[in-house]
N, C-alpha and C positions, 0 to 999 in steps of 0.2 A: 709721373712715377719718379721716385727719388734718383735712380741711376747711380753710377759709380762702381769702380772695380774693387771687389773684396777678395783678398787672398785668404782662403780657408785652409788652414794647415790640417790635413786629414790623415787618418790611418786606414786600416783595412776594414773597419767595422761600419755598420749601417747608420750609426749616428751621424757620421760625416756625410753620408749620402742624404740623409734628411736635411742636414744643414745646407747643402748645395741646392736642393730642390726648394727649400724655403727662401733662400736668398733670391733665387730667380723669380719666384712667385711674388716676392716683395719689391721687385723692380730693380734689383741690383745685378751686377755682372760678376758671378763667382769664378775665380781662378783657383784651381786646386793645387796647393803645394803639398804633395804627398810624400810620405816617408816609406811608402811601399809600392812595388810594381804591381801588386795584386789586390787592389782595393775597389770598392764599389764607386766611390765618389768620382774618380777621374773617368769612369765609364759613362757617367750620366750625360744625357743630351743637354742638361741644364748647365753643365760646366763649359765655360767659354774657352778653356784651355787647362793644361796641367803641366807641372814641372816637378821633377824628382828632387827632393831635398835630403841631405844627410840626416839620419835619425839622431834625435837628441841623446839617445842612449849611447851613441858612439862618441859623444863629446859635444858639449853645448856651444863651444866657440865655433867649430866648423859649421854647425847648424845655423848659428846667428849670422856668420859671414855670408853663407850662401843665401840666406833669407834676404839680407840687405841688397844683394845684387838683383834678386828677382823683383823686389819692391821698386827699385830704380828703373829697371828695364821695362817692367810691365805697367807702370803708371798706376800703382796700387793706392787706393784711398784709405782702406782700413785692413788691418790684419786681424783675423779671427782664429785663434788656436782652438781646434775642435777636440783635442785630447789633452790629458793631464800632463803628459811628458812635455809637450810643447808649452803648455801653460807654465810649468815649473821653470823651463828654460827662459821664458820671456817675461815673467811677472816682474813688474817694476823696471823693465828695460825699454822704456819708450824711445830711448835714444837709438836702439837697434833698428827700429822700424821707420825712423824719420826718412822722408817727409810724410809718411803715412801715419795714421792714428792706430793705437792698439786697443782692441776690444777685449780687455782682460783685466782681472783684479790686480791691485797692488800686491807686492810680495808679502807684506805683513798680513794683509787680509787673507790671502791664499794660504799662507802658512798656518794661520790660526784655525781656519775652518777645515783644513785637510788633516790636521793632527787630531785623531779621534778622542784623545784625552782633553785637549783644549776645546774641541767642539762640544764635548759634554758639559764643560764649565760654562761656555758661552750659551748653550741651550738652557741650562738651569737658570741663568740670569734672565732669560726671556720667558721663563715659565714652561719650558718644554722638557718633558721627562726623557731619560735615556736608561737603558739597562745598566745595572751595576757591572762594572768591568774590572778585570785584573790585567795590569800591564806587565808583560813579560819582557824584560830587557835582554839584550844579546847574551846568550849563555846563562840566563838567570831563571830558567824554568823551575829547577829544583827548589829554589827559595820561595816560590809562590804557589807551588802545586797544591799545597794544603788549603789554599783559599779558593780553589776552583771546584765547581760542581758540574757534574755531567748529566745529560748531554750538554754540550756547549757549542758555541760558534766562535771560531778563531779567525782573526783577520789581521793583516799588517796594520801597524799603527798609522802608517801612511800608505795609500795605494801606490804612490810613486815617490821614490826617494833618490838621493844622489849617492853614487858610488865613490870610491876613493879617487877615481880618475876624472871626476867632474861630470859624469854622464848621468842622465835621468833613467832610473831603473824601474820598470813596471813589476810590482811584486804580486804574489799569488792572490787570487780572489778569496773571499770569505768561504768557509766550509764548516759543516757540522762535524763534530767529533764526539765519539761515544765514550772514550776512555783515555787515560794518561798516555798510553803507548801511541795511540792514534794522534793525539795532540803533539807529542814529541816529534813524530815523523813529519807532521805538517810544518812545524817550526823549523826543522832541520833543512827544509827546502831553501830557506834564506836565513841562516843562523846569525848573520851579522847585523840584522835589523830587529827592531822592537815589534812586539805583537800585542794585540788586545784580545782577551778571552772573556766572553760574556755568556750568561746562561741562554740556552736555546728557548725561545719564546714561541708559543703557539698563537696563531692569529693571522688575519688577512694582511696582505701587503698593500698599503696605500701610499700615495705619494702626493706631494705638492711640488709643482714645478713652476718656473717663472723666469723672469729677467729683471735684473736690477742694474741701476747705474749710480755709482758713487753712494751706495747705500739706500737709494730710493727705489723701491720695488714698483715697476711699471705695469706688471701683469703677472697673474698667477693662474694656474690650471690644476684642478684636483682630479685624481684618478684612483681607480681601485683595480688591483690585479685579480682576475678570476682563475688564472693558472700561472705558475712560475716554473722556471727550470734553472738549475736542479730544484727538486721539490722542497728540500729542507733549507736551502740557503741561496736560492737563485733570485732572478729578476723577472720582470714581466714577460710572459709568453703570450698571454691574451689578457688585455686590459680594457677598461672603459672609463670615459670621463664621467664624473659625478658632480653633483652640486657642491659648492664650496662649503667647507666647515669654517664659518666666520671666525670662531674663537681661535682655532688652529692657524688660520690664515694670518690673523693679527699677530700672533706670537712669532710666526715664521718671519714676517716682515720686520718685526722688532729685532730679531737675531741678525738679519742681514743689514739692517740700518746701523746697529752697533759695530758691526765688522766693516762697514763702508764698502760693501761688496759691489763689484761690477762684473756682469756677465750673465749668460744663461746658466741655470742651475736646476737641480732636482734634490729634494729631501725625501728620503724613504722612511716609512714608519710601519711598525707592527701594531695592529690593534689589540687592545686588551680591555677587560671589563671596566677598568677604571680610567681608560683613555688610551692615547697613542704613545708609543715609545719611539723616539728617533733612533734609527739604526745606521743611517749612512747619509752623507752629503756628497753629491756629485757637482763639482764646480765648473762644469763644462757641458758641451752638447751631450745629452744623455741618450740611452738606448731607445726609449719610446718617444723621442721628440716628435716623430711623425704624427703621433696621436694628437698632441697639442695643436700642431699646424692644421691637421684635418678638421679639428673642432673649431677652428677660427682664430687661434692665437698664434701668429707667426712670430715666435720669440726671437729667432735670429735677426729678422728684419727690424723688429722693434729695437733691439740692441744697437744695430748699426745706425738707425735713425738718431738715437740718443748720443752716440759717440760723435756723430757729425753735426750735432746741434740742431737737428731737424725735429719737427713735430712728429712724435712717434705714431706709427700706424695703429689702427684700431686694436684695442685690447678687450676682447670678450671671447667666450667659448661656449659651445653647446654641450650640455650633458647628454649622455647616451650614445656618444660616438665610440666605436670600438677599434681595437688595434690588435694585429697579430705580428709576432716575430716568427718568420717561417722556420728558421733553424731551431729556435727554442721550442716551437710547437712540435717539431720533429723529435726533439729530445723528450718532451712530455709524452708523446705517443709511444716512444721506445720504452720509457719507464712504465707507462700504464700497461703495455702488453707484457712486459717482464713480470709485473706485479699481478697480472690477470685482473686489472681494474678496468673492466669493459665500459663502465659508465664514463670514466675519465677519457678513455680512448675514443669513445663515440663523441664526446664533447669536442675533441680536436678535429675529428672528421666532419662534423656538422658545419654547413655553411652558415654565415651570419650576415645580415644586412648591415649597412652603414659601417663597414669595416675597412680601415686602411691597413696597409701592410708595410713592414719595415723595408722591403726591397721591391717586391713585385709591383709593377705599374705598366699598364698597357701603353701609356704615352712615353714611357722611358724604359725600353726593353733591354738595353745592353746590361744593366746590373742584374737583371733576371737571369741572363745567360750565365753570368758568373755564379749566381746563387745555385743554379742547376748543376753546375760543375762541382761546387762544394758539397751539395747534397749527395751526388753520385759518389764522390770520394769518401764521404762519411759512411754511406751504405756499404761500399765495398770493403771499408776498413773494419 
């Protein structure tokens, strides 16, 4: 087995947990550098240890300084940022993690693919379609309102951006809006940043995920969401691996090659009668990562192999493997009961074979206890 200590910079979400479990399964020793005291990853039995780091949102320099100390003290071989705030703080800063290696994209690559306008241009060059969008600059909604049709989806131009003090700020998620007043209220949540408004598209949510190193894509996994939450602008609550769309796969690889991207990633698409439309790019460990790993593609371990100059582990996956996000399925159930959609509610309640979960694991019970506490808190609220 490859071996070596990997510092995974985690947050409170289950993508970080999937990363820890995948690294251990791939033969690595994951140390969790967490920016929260209440996350799944540091509770996993697969974590060899954890250390609390300053949040990049409170200033990138304190975060980097603390990270350097951990790397030296713990004998870290590779640093893997599992969230976009840490990626933003470390992109292009290989010097910060020396003598370890950094499993992250260069700053220019990250900047291009996480700016949704620049992403649309790069996608077009690779033959990938995107919805036509209207960019709303800070304070500039009135000047472009006439170009927007409703219903629409509004999202920040970047999911993570920097504030005036040099911190990395996590901006609100995408949301469906029905009218100008609702759009204005959404934008006023972060009026100092730019937003992208696109027409709301009907269709299934599909995704291509994978891992690339210096622009070479080493592995891809295709999946389809059967349920999402929230229902109009959410992410996978219940999903399944599907056979690869070879044409789409080739275009995705071309896009990543042009950008010279390094890291685990996911591209999300909405299906349409004339093809797929790219709606988002996640340049990090993504929510349904556990599905790819359960299907046979250990994307984090493949990335670390490449960064260390080792022969990458096997890249293949099985179609028909299913995945549940427990908290999102709870959201789907709540929506379905509210809407009196009994068919959708029964779909959530029905057990499914060959299904992996975002959190629940019999061999790794401590994260499940945290999930139970979060579910109870949500039900009481």
